[in-house]
VEXFIDO-261031 format. One record per residue: residue in three letters; x, z, y of N, C-alpha, C in turn. Coordinates in Angstrom, 1 decimal, padded with zeros to 4 digits. Atoms other than C-alpha are relative to their C-alpha. Example, Ala and Ser with C-alpha at 12.3 -4.5 7.8 and 13.67 -1.06 7.14 Angstrom:
2
 rest     nX     nZ     nY    caX    caZ    caY     cX     cZ     cY
  ala  000.9  000.0 -001.2  012.3  007.8 -004.5  000.9  000.0  001.2
  ser -000.9  000.0 -001.1  013.7  007.1 -001.1 -000.8  000.8  001.1
***
This chain:
164
 rest     nX     nZ     nY    caX    caZ    caY     cX     cZ     cY
  met -001.1 -001.0  000.3  002.1 -090.6  090.1  000.2  000.1 -001.5
  phe -000.4  000.0  001.4  003.6 -091.4  086.8  001.2  000.9 -000.2
  val -001.1 -001.0  000.2  005.7 -088.4  085.8 -000.2  000.6 -001.4
  thr  000.0 -000.8  001.2  006.6 -086.5  082.7  000.3  001.4  000.4
  leu -000.1 -001.4 -000.4  006.1 -082.8  083.0  000.0  000.9 -001.3
  glu  000.1 -001.0  001.1  006.4 -079.7  080.8 -000.4  001.3  000.5
  thr  000.4 -001.4 -000.3  004.8 -076.3  080.8  000.6  000.8 -001.2
  glu -000.5 -000.9  001.1  005.5 -073.4  078.5 -000.5 -000.6 -001.4
  arg  000.6  000.4  001.3  003.2 -074.9  075.7 -000.2 -001.5 -000.1
  leu  000.5  001.4 -000.1  002.6 -078.5  076.8  001.0 -001.0  000.5
  ser -000.7  001.1 -000.6  004.3 -081.8  077.4 -001.1 -000.9  000.6
  ile  001.0  000.8 -000.8  002.4 -084.0  080.0  000.7 -001.3  000.3
  arg -000.6  001.3 -000.1  003.2 -087.7  079.9 -001.0 -001.1  000.3
  pro  001.0  001.1 -000.2  001.7 -091.0  081.0 -000.6 -000.6 -001.3
  ile  000.7  000.5  001.2 -000.8 -092.5  078.6  000.7 -001.4 -000.4
  thr -000.5  001.2  000.5  000.4 -095.4  076.4 -001.1 -000.6 -001.0
  ile  000.8  000.7  001.0 -001.3 -097.9  074.1  000.0  000.8 -001.3
  lys -000.1 -000.7  001.3 -000.1 -095.7  071.2 -001.0  001.2  000.0
  asp  001.0 -001.1 -000.1 -002.7 -093.1  072.4 -001.4 -000.5 -000.4
  ser  001.4  000.5  000.3 -005.6 -095.3  071.2 -000.8  000.8 -000.9
  gln  000.8 -000.9  000.9 -006.6 -093.1  068.3 -000.5  001.3  000.6
  phe  000.3 -001.2 -000.7 -006.5 -090.0  070.4 -001.2 -000.3  001.1
  met  001.0  000.3 -001.1 -008.5 -091.7  073.3 -001.4 -000.3 -000.7
  tyr  001.3  000.3  000.7 -011.1 -093.0  070.8 -000.7  001.3 -000.4
  gln  000.6 -001.3  000.3 -011.6 -089.5  069.6 -000.5  000.7  001.2
  leu  000.4 -000.7 -001.2 -011.7 -088.0  073.1 -001.2 -000.5  000.7
  val  001.1  000.6 -000.7 -014.1 -090.4  074.7 -001.3  000.0 -000.7
  asn  001.3 -000.1  000.8 -016.6 -089.9  071.9 -000.3  001.4 -000.3
  thr  000.4 -001.4  000.2 -016.7 -086.1  072.0 -001.3  000.2  000.8
  glu  001.3 -000.4 -000.6 -020.0 -084.5  073.0  000.2  000.2  001.5
  gly -000.3 -000.3 -001.4 -018.5 -083.2  076.2  000.2 -001.2  000.9
  trp -000.4  001.2 -000.8 -017.1 -086.5  077.4 -001.3 -000.8  000.2
  leu  001.2  000.8 -000.1 -020.4 -088.3  076.6 -001.0  000.6  000.9
  gln  001.0 -000.7 -000.8 -022.5 -085.7  078.3  000.4  000.0  001.5
  phe -000.4 -000.3 -001.4 -020.4 -085.1  081.5  000.8 -001.2  000.6
  ile -000.7  001.1 -000.6 -018.3 -088.3  081.9 -000.7 -001.3 -000.2
  gly  000.8  001.2  000.3 -020.3 -091.0  080.2  000.5 -000.8 -001.1
  asp -000.3  000.8  001.1 -020.3 -093.4  077.4  000.9 -001.2  000.4
  arg -000.9  001.1 -000.3 -017.4 -095.9  077.6 -000.1 -001.1 -001.0
  asn  000.3  001.0  001.0 -018.7 -097.9  074.7  001.3 -000.4 -000.8
  ile -001.2  000.2  000.8 -015.5 -097.4  072.7 -000.4  000.4 -001.5
  ser  000.4 -000.2  001.4 -016.4 -097.8  069.0  001.1 -000.1 -001.0
  asp -001.1  000.0  001.0 -013.0 -098.2  067.4  001.3  000.1  000.8
  thr -001.3 -000.1 -000.7 -009.3 -098.0  068.2  000.4 -001.2  000.8
  lys -000.2  001.2 -000.7 -009.2 -101.6  069.3 -000.6  000.1  001.4
  asp  000.6 -000.2 -001.3 -011.7 -100.8  072.0  000.8  001.0  000.9
  ala -000.8 -001.0 -000.7 -009.6 -097.8  072.9  001.3 -000.6  000.6
  glu -001.2  000.7 -000.5 -006.5 -100.0  073.3 -000.3 -000.8  001.2
  lys  000.4  000.8 -001.2 -008.4 -102.3  075.7 -000.3  001.0  001.2
  tyr  000.3 -001.0 -001.0 -009.6 -099.2  077.6  001.3  000.5  000.6
  ile -001.3 -000.5 -000.5 -006.1 -097.9  077.9  000.8 -001.1  000.8
  gln -000.7  001.1 -000.6 -004.7 -101.3  078.8 -000.5 -000.2  001.4
  asn  000.7  000.1 -001.3 -007.2 -101.5  081.7  000.5  001.1  001.0
  ile -000.5 -001.1 -000.8 -006.1 -098.1  082.9  001.4 -000.2  000.4
  ile -001.4  000.3 -000.3 -002.4 -099.0  082.7  000.2 -001.1  001.1
  glu -000.1  001.1 -001.0 -003.0 -102.2  084.7 -000.5  000.4  001.3
  asn  000.6 -000.4 -001.3 -004.9 -100.4  087.5  001.1  000.9  000.7
  lys -001.1 -000.7 -000.7 -002.1 -099.3  089.9 -000.6  001.2  000.8
  arg  000.6 -001.1 -000.7 -004.6 -096.8  091.4 -000.5  001.1 -000.9
  phe  000.4 -001.0  001.0 -005.3 -094.9  088.2  001.2  000.5 -000.7
  phe -001.1 -000.7  000.7 -002.9 -092.4  086.7 -000.6  000.9 -001.1
  tyr  000.5 -000.8  001.1 -003.8 -091.0  083.3  001.2  000.6 -000.7
  his -001.0 -000.7  000.8 -001.6 -088.4  081.6 -000.6  000.7 -001.2
  val  000.4 -000.7  001.2 -001.9 -087.1  078.1  000.8  001.3  000.0
  phe -000.7 -001.2  000.3 -001.1 -083.5  077.5 -000.1  000.3 -001.5
  glu -000.1 -000.2  001.5  000.1 -082.6  074.0  000.7  001.3 -000.2
  leu -000.7 -001.2  000.3  001.3 -079.5  072.3  001.4 -000.3 -000.2
  lys -001.4  000.2  000.1  005.0 -079.2  072.6  000.5  000.1 -001.4
  glu -000.5 -000.2  001.3  005.6 -077.9  069.1 -000.4 -001.1 -001.0
  thr  000.4  001.0  001.0  003.6 -080.6  067.2 -000.1 -001.4  000.6
  lys  000.2  001.3 -000.7  003.4 -083.4  069.8 -001.4 -000.6 -000.2
  gln  001.4  000.5  000.1 -000.4 -083.6  069.1 -000.6 -000.1  001.3
  pro  000.7  000.1 -001.2 -002.3 -085.0  072.0 -001.3  000.8 -000.1
  ile  001.2 -000.8  000.0 -005.1 -082.7  073.0 -000.9 -000.2  001.2
  gly  000.8  000.2 -001.2 -006.3 -083.7  076.5  000.7 -000.9  000.9
  ile -000.5  000.8 -001.1 -005.8 -085.7  079.6 -000.2  000.6  001.4
  val  000.2 -000.3 -001.4 -005.4 -085.1  083.3  000.2 -001.3  000.7
  thr  000.1  001.3 -000.7 -006.2 -088.0  085.6  000.2  000.2  001.5
  phe -000.1  000.0 -001.4 -005.4 -088.8  089.2 -000.4 -001.4  000.4
  leu  000.6  001.4 -000.2 -007.5 -091.7  090.5 -000.3 -000.2  001.5
  tyr  000.3  000.5 -001.3 -007.7 -093.5  093.8 -001.2 -000.9 -000.1
  arg  001.2  000.8  000.2 -011.3 -094.7  093.8 -000.3 -000.6  001.4
  asp  000.3  000.7 -001.3 -012.4 -097.3  096.4 -001.1  000.7  000.8
  gln  001.2 -000.6 -000.8 -015.6 -095.3  097.3  000.3  001.3  000.6
  his -000.3 -001.3 -000.6 -013.7 -092.1  098.2  001.3 -000.1  000.8
  glu -001.2  000.0 -001.0 -011.2 -091.4  101.0  001.2  000.6 -000.7
  phe -001.1 -000.7  000.5 -009.1 -089.1  098.9  000.1 -000.1 -001.6
  pro -000.1  000.1  001.5 -007.7 -089.2  095.3 -000.7  001.1 -000.7
  asp  000.8 -000.9  000.8 -009.6 -087.5  092.5  000.7  000.4 -001.2
  ile -000.6 -000.5  001.2 -008.2 -085.2  089.9 -001.1  000.2 -001.1
  gly  000.9 -000.2  001.1 -009.9 -085.0  086.5  000.7  000.4 -001.2
  phe -000.5 -000.5  001.3 -009.5 -083.7  083.0 -001.0 -000.1 -001.1
  ala  000.8 -000.1  001.2 -010.8 -083.7  079.5  000.9  000.5 -001.1
  leu -000.7 -000.7  001.0 -009.9 -081.8  076.4 -000.8 -000.1 -001.3
  leu  000.7  000.0  001.3 -010.7 -082.1  072.7 -000.6  001.4 -000.2
  pro  000.7 -001.3  000.1 -013.3 -079.4  071.9  000.7  001.0 -000.8
  glu -000.6 -001.0  000.8 -011.3 -077.8  069.2  001.1  000.8  000.6
  phe -001.0 -000.6 -000.7 -008.7 -076.8  071.7 -000.5  000.8  001.3
  glu  000.5 -000.8 -001.1 -011.0 -075.2  074.3  000.2  001.5 -000.1
  lys -000.1 -001.5 -000.1 -010.7 -071.6  075.4  001.4  000.5 -000.4
  asn -001.4 -000.4  000.2 -006.9 -071.5  075.1  000.8 -000.1  001.3
  gly -000.7  000.1 -001.3 -006.0 -072.2  078.7  000.8 -001.3  000.1
  tyr -000.8  001.2 -000.1 -004.5 -075.6  078.0 -000.3 -000.9  001.1
  thr  000.4  000.9 -001.1 -006.5 -077.6  080.5  000.5  000.6  001.4
  met -000.5 -000.7 -001.2 -005.7 -075.0  083.2  001.5 -000.2  000.2
  glu -001.5  000.1  000.0 -002.0 -075.1  082.3  000.4 -001.4  000.4
  ala -000.4  001.4 -000.3 -001.8 -078.9  082.4 -000.4 -000.3  001.4
  cys  000.5  000.4 -001.4 -003.9 -079.3  085.6  000.8  000.7  001.1
  lys -000.8 -000.8 -001.0 -002.1 -076.5  087.5  001.4 -000.6  000.2
  asn -001.3  000.6 -000.1  001.3 -078.0  086.7 -000.1 -001.4  000.7
  tyr  000.2  001.3 -000.6  000.1 -081.5  087.6 -000.3  000.1  001.5
  leu  000.4 -000.2 -001.4 -001.5 -080.3  090.9  001.2  000.6  000.8
  asp -001.2 -000.5 -000.7  001.7 -078.3  091.7  000.9 -001.1  000.4
  gln -000.9  001.2 -000.3  003.6 -081.6  091.6 -000.6 -000.8  001.1
  ile  000.6  000.7 -001.1  001.1 -083.3  093.8  000.3  000.7  001.3
  ile -000.3 -000.8 -001.2  001.5 -080.5  096.3  001.4  000.0  000.4
  lys -001.5 -000.1 -000.2  005.3 -080.3  096.0  000.4 -001.3  000.7
  tyr -000.4  001.2 -000.5  005.7 -084.0  096.7 -000.9 -000.6  001.1
  lys  000.9  000.4 -001.1  002.9 -084.2  099.3 -000.6 -001.4 -000.2
  ile  000.6  001.2  000.4  001.2 -087.0  097.5 -001.2 -000.4  000.9
  asn  001.1  000.2 -000.9 -001.9 -086.6  099.7 -000.3  001.4  000.6
  thr  000.4 -001.3 -000.7 -003.3 -084.0  102.2 -001.2  000.6 -000.6
  thr  001.3 -000.5  000.6 -006.6 -083.6  100.3 -000.1 -000.6 -001.4
  ile  000.3  000.4  001.3 -007.4 -083.8  096.6 -001.4  000.4 -000.3
  ile  001.4 -000.3  000.3 -011.0 -084.1  095.4 -000.2  000.0 -001.5
  ala  000.5  000.0  001.4 -012.8 -083.6  092.1 -001.5 -000.2  000.0
  ile  001.4  000.3  000.1 -016.2 -084.9  091.1 -000.5  000.4 -001.3
  thr  000.6 -000.3  001.2 -018.4 -083.5  088.5 -001.5  000.1  000.1
  leu  001.4 -000.3  000.0 -022.0 -083.1  087.5 -000.3  001.5  000.3
  pro  000.3 -001.4 -000.4 -023.6 -079.9  089.0 -000.2  000.9 -001.2
  glu  000.2 -000.8  001.1 -024.4 -078.7  085.5  001.2  000.2 -000.9
  asn -001.3 -000.1  000.8 -020.8 -079.0  084.2  000.7  001.3  000.4
  ile -000.5 -001.4 -000.4 -020.1 -075.2  084.5  001.5  000.2 -000.4
  lys -001.4 -000.2  000.4 -016.8 -075.3  082.5  000.9 -000.7  001.0
  ser -000.9  000.8 -000.9 -015.3 -078.0  084.8 -000.1  000.7  001.4
  ile  000.1 -000.7 -001.3 -016.6 -076.2  088.0  000.8  001.3  000.0
  thr -000.8 -001.3  000.1 -015.1 -072.9  086.8  001.5 -000.3  000.1
  leu -001.4  000.3  000.0 -011.7 -074.6  086.2  000.4 -000.5  001.4
  leu -000.4  000.5 -001.4 -011.8 -076.5  089.6  000.1  001.2  000.9
  asn -000.2 -001.1 -000.9 -012.4 -073.2  091.4  001.2  000.8 -000.3
  arg -001.2 -000.7  000.3 -009.6 -071.5  089.5  001.3 -000.8  000.5
  leu -001.0  000.9 -000.5 -007.4 -074.5  090.6  000.1  000.0  001.5
  gly  000.0 -000.1 -001.4 -008.3 -073.8  094.2 -000.8 -001.0  000.7
  leu  001.0  001.0 -000.6 -010.8 -076.6  094.8 -001.3  000.7  000.3
  thr  001.2 -000.6 -000.4 -013.9 -075.6  096.6 -001.1 -001.0  000.1
  phe  001.2  000.8 -000.1 -017.4 -077.0  096.6 -000.2 -000.5  001.4
  gln  000.2  000.6 -001.3 -018.0 -079.4  099.5 -001.5 -000.4  000.2
  his  001.4  000.5 -000.1 -021.4 -081.1  098.9 -000.4 -000.7 -001.2
  his  000.5  000.9  001.1 -023.6 -083.0  096.5 -000.2 -001.4  000.6
  phe  000.3  001.3 -000.5 -024.0 -086.7  096.8 -000.6 -000.8 -001.2
  thr  000.7  000.8  001.0 -025.9 -089.4  094.9  000.9 -001.3 -000.2
  gln -000.7  001.2  000.4 -024.1 -092.2  093.0 -000.9 -000.6 -001.1
  gly  001.0  000.6  000.9 -026.5 -094.6  091.3 -001.2  000.9 -000.1
  lys  001.1 -000.9  000.2 -029.1 -092.3  089.8  000.4  001.4 -000.2
  glu -000.5 -001.3  000.3 -026.9 -089.3  089.4  000.3  000.8  001.3
  thr -000.5 -000.9 -001.0 -026.4 -086.3  091.7  001.3  000.6 -000.5
  leu -001.4 -000.5  000.3 -022.7 -085.3  091.7  000.4  001.0  001.0
  ser -000.6 -001.0 -000.8 -020.8 -082.4  093.1  001.4 -000.4  000.4
  leu -001.3  000.3 -000.5 -017.7 -082.9  095.2  000.7  001.2  000.4
  phe -000.9 -001.2 -000.3 -014.9 -080.3  095.3  001.2 -000.6  000.7
  ala -001.2  000.5 -000.7 -011.8 -080.5  097.5  001.0  001.1  000.1
  leu -001.1 -000.9 -000.3 -008.4 -078.9  098.0  000.8 -000.7  001.1
  thr -000.8  000.5 -001.1 -006.7 -079.4  101.3  001.4  000.6 -000.1
  ile -001.4 -000.5  000.2 -002.9 -079.1  101.1  000.6  000.2  001.3
***
C-alpha cells in the first residue's frame, strides 16, 4: 500500500533512497537496537542498500512520516506481508527526540484508517517483544489486542491483532 497521506502535523510518504541519512540514524537508535534489532548499518551507503532491498520487496511497504512544517523525517510506519504469518504486520519506529508528542499515534492511526477504509485485509497484526511497553501501549490505543506469545528463533514475541 504505497500512498501519500497527511495529518494535521505530519506528511506520510513512501520511503526513498534519499532517506538514507534518516534511516541510518533511526536504525542505530537505542530503541531500534533493543526492540527491533541490529541491521548492521554502519553508514549511509549501508542505509541505501537497506532501503533498496525494502523498495524491491513487493510485500514490504515502508512509509516515512515527517513534520509538515519542516519536512524533517522523524519516524516510519511499516506494513509487511511476512511469509511466516497469515496476516500483514503493521510496525513503527520514531527518533527518540520526538517521543511523547503523539506523532507515532497520529501517523499509525491515519495509516491504519486507510487500511480499514480500503479493506486491504480483514486482520492486521503487530509483533513486539513482551517488554516493549511503549509499543504495546500504542498498539492497544490503536485497537490491536494481545493474542498470544510465540517463539521465533531464541526470542519470545507477542502477537497483537485487529480484526476489521
